[in-house]
N, C-alpha and C positions, 0 to 999 in steps of 0.2 A: 504493500500500500504506500510505502514511501516513494514509489515511482510517480504517484499521481501529482503531488505538489511539485516535484522536480520537472515532470513532463509539462505541467502547466507553466512553469517558469520558462521552459524552452519555447513553448508555443507562443507565449506572450512576447518573448524576446524577438522571435521571427517576425511577428506582426509589427512590433515597434520599430524594427529595422527597415520596414517598408517592403518586405518580401511577401510573396504570395502565401496565403495561409496554409495551402495544401503542402508546401515544402516541409512543414514541421512533421506531419504524420508520415510523409514519404521518407524523410531522413530517419525517423524513429523505426520505420519498418525495414529499410534497406541498409542503412549504415549501422544502426543500433550500437552505438558506442557513445554513451551519454556525454562525457567530457569533450570528446571530439566533435559532437554535434553542436555544442555551444561555440566551439572555435569555428566550425564549418559555417555557421550562420554569419559570423563576422567575415569569413573569407568570401562568402558570396556577395558581400557588400563592397569589400576593399579590393577583391580580385587580385590576390598575390600570384606570383609565379608558381608553376607546378612543382618546382624543386622546393620552394618554401613550404608548400602544403605537405609534400612527402616527408620533409624533415620534421615538421611539427607533428605529423601523425605518428612517426616513429618514436619521437620523444615522449609524446603524451601516452601512447599505448604500450610503451616499453614494459610497464609493470605487468602486462599480461603474460610475459615470459615466465613468471613465477607462479601464476595461478594454477597451472596444471598439477602442481605439487599437492594440492588439496582437492583435485577434481577427480571424480571416479571414472577415469578414462577406460578402465578395465571393463566397465559395463557397456561401453559403446563398441560393439564388435564389428559392425558393418562400416564400410568407408563413408557412406552418406551420413551415418550417425555421428561419426567422428567430425566430419566437416560441419554438420549442423550444430553439434555440441560446442565446437570451438567458436563458431560464429555467435552463438548465444551466451558465451561465457562473459559475464559482465562483473563489475565490482560487487553489486548486490548479490549476484548468484554465488560469487566466491565467498562473500561474507556469510551467506546461509550455510554453505557447505563447510567452511572452516569453523563455523559456530556450533556445529553439532548435527545439522540436518544430514541424514544418511539414507539416500535412495538405494534401493536394492535391485533395480532393473533399469534397462535403457529407457523403457516407457516412462518411468518415474522421473528420470533425469530430464528427458526432453519435455515432459509435461510441466515440470516445475519451471524450466527455462521459458517455455511458451507462455505460461501464465504471467511471469514477470514481464515479458515483452508486451503482452496484452495491456497490462496496467500502464506501461510506459507510453504506448501509442495512444491509449485513451486519455492519458494526462495531457499529451501534446494537443490533442483535439480540443479538450476543454480549455487549454491555455490560449489557443487561437480565438476561441469564442469570447474570452474576457480580455484579450489583448488590447482591444480598442478602448477598454475602460481604464487602462493604466495610463496615468499622465505621461506625456512625452518626456518630461524631465526626470522621471523616476529612475533611480539608479539601484542596482543590486541584483537584478535578474540574472546577470552573467556570473554572479557570485554563488548561485545556488549549488552548482556542482562542487565548487571548492568547499562550501559549507558541508556538503555531504561527506567529502573526504576527511574533513576535520572531525566530524562526528564518528566516522568509522575508525579513524586512528585513535581517538580518545576511548572508544569502546574496546578496542584491542588492548590498549595499555592498561585500562582499568581491570579488564578480565584476566590478562596474562601477567601483569606486573613486569613486563619486559621493557622497562624504561631505558635500558641500554640501547635499544633500537632507536629511540628518540635521540640519544647521543650520537649514534651513527648518522642520523639525518642531519643533526647540527654540524657534524664534521663535513658532510657533503655540501651543505649550504655555505659553510665558511670557505671551503676550497673553491666552490664555484664563484664566490664573490672576488676571490683573489686571482683566479686564472682567467686568461682572455678567452673569448669565444662564447658559444651558447651556454647560458646559465643552466638550463634544465639538463642538457647532456652531461655536463661536468658533475652536477650534484647527484644525478642518478648513478653515474659511473662510480663515483667515490663511495656513495652509499652501498652500492652492490658489492664493491671490493671489501668494505668493512664487514658486511654480513658473511661473505665467503671466507674471510679471514677468521671470523669467530667459529664457523663450522669446521674449518681446518684445525684450529687450536683445540676445540672440544674433542674432535675425533682422535687427535694425537694424544690428548690427555687420557681419554677413556681407554685407548688401546694399551697404554702402559709401555714401559721401556722395552720389555721383551717382545711384545707384539709389534712395536714400532720398528725394532731391529729386524724382525722377521719380514715385515712388509718391505723394508728397504732392501733386504736380500732378494726378495722376490722381484722387486722392480729392477735390480741390477741384472738378475738372470734373464728377465724378459728383454732387457736392452741387448 
C-alpha cells in the first residue's frame, strides 16, 4: 500500500511538469523502477543526451546488483520466470523478502510482485487525477522516493542494529565529496568496497588460522 502515495507523487509530478498524463501509468507499467521514473520525468522535460541517461540509470539502479542475494531465484525455474522476476524486483519487493516474507513457489513470487506493481500503477493514475490540484509552486514531489529510501534505511538499522553500515555510507559520501567526477558513482563504489571488505574480514576470522592456511594452500595449488 505504500506504493499508492508514492505513485500519486509521481503522477502529480508528471502533470506538473507539463507532460501528458498517460506517461505516468505507461512508465509505471513499462519501466517500473520507481526512483528512475522520477528522474525519467525530468529527463523528458530537459532532454539530456542518451549517454547521460544511460549513466544515470546505471548509477541509480546499481543497488539492484545486490538484491538477488535475498531473492528466491531458486523458485523461478523457467527462463521467462527469471526474466519477469528480475524485471519486477523493486526496492519494496526486496524489503518484503528481506523482512521475512517467504514465498514457496514461483506462482507466489510472481503474484506478490504483480500485486505490488498493480498498486504502483494505480497510484500513478490517481496522482495524475489530482495533479492539476497541486499548486504550480509546490515543491517536494520529487523528494518522495528519496523519503522512501530514508524510511527503508532507518527501518533496516533499527531492526538489525547494523549501524556500521551507516558508517560505510558516510565513508563513501566523504570520499565522493573529495574525489573528482560523478558523486553517486564514487560513493556507491567506496560503499560497496567497504561492505566487501567486512565480508572478507569476517570470513577470514571465522575460518581461523588453520582453515585460512589450508585455503591459501588450496589457492596456491589451483594456481
